[in-house]
C-alpha positions, 0 to 999 in steps of 0.5 A, a space after each residue: 684628826 682635826 682640820 685647821 681652817 685658814 684665817 689668812 690668804 695672800 696672792 703671789 705670782 712668778 715666771 721663769 725660764 729653765 732647762 726643762 719644764 720642771 726647772 722653769 716651774 721651780 723658778 716661777 715658784 721661787 720668784 713667787 716666794 713659795 719655791 722652798 715649800 711643799 705646795 698642796 694643790 687645793 680646790 677653790 674656796 676661801 673660808 669665811 672671815 679669812 683676811 688678805 695679808 701681805 705675802 710672807 715667806 713660809 718656813 722652808 719645807 712647810 706644807 702650803 695649801 694653794 690654789 694655783 694656775 700654771 702654764 709652761 711652753 717651749 716655744 721661744 717668743 710665745 707669751 703665756 699667762 697664768 692668773 687667779 681671782 678671789 671673789 669675796 661675798 657681801 655676807 662675810 659668813 659665807 665663803 669666798 671663791 677662787 678661780 684659776 686660769 692659764 693660757 697662751 696670751 697676754 695678762 689683760 685677756 687672762 684677767 678679763 676671763 678670770 673676772 668673768 669666771 669669778 662673777 659666774 661662780 658667785 652668780 651660781 651661788 646666788 651671792 653678790 660680790 663685795 671684793 674681787 682681787 686678781 693677780 696675773 703673771 705674763 711671760 715671754 718664753 726664751 727657752 722653756 718658760 713657766 708662769 704661775 699665780 697662786 692664792 696661798 691659804 695660811 694662818 
């Protein structure tokens, strides 16, 4: 079997309310534009030379590798947030790093934690950060809510 190395990635996020936690999660995937695909959860590495693109609509039913954070809640009025960070190294021959985090609370708190996580991950590798990108989705629960953010690898 030959393993394909993705050449592109994009960041997406979504949030939704639903009848059950799974319905809410499905709605968040749909809002993010990846709800009609088969998400394959992956670990947190961006291949070297992988370029960020504008989000695309993957073909329905396709296998879509993604690193994602998600959270659900059934407490009306509660604020939940999920986010991802992509840290790219100065040396483009090295891989990038993805960090995922979700928790109760607002987007500012989650974004700060993600940035610190990415900085720590790159520091552990001894690499300097050239670019750091984040996306965070925040949601105030009405019935049963879900929010997610993802880095989709493509190409």
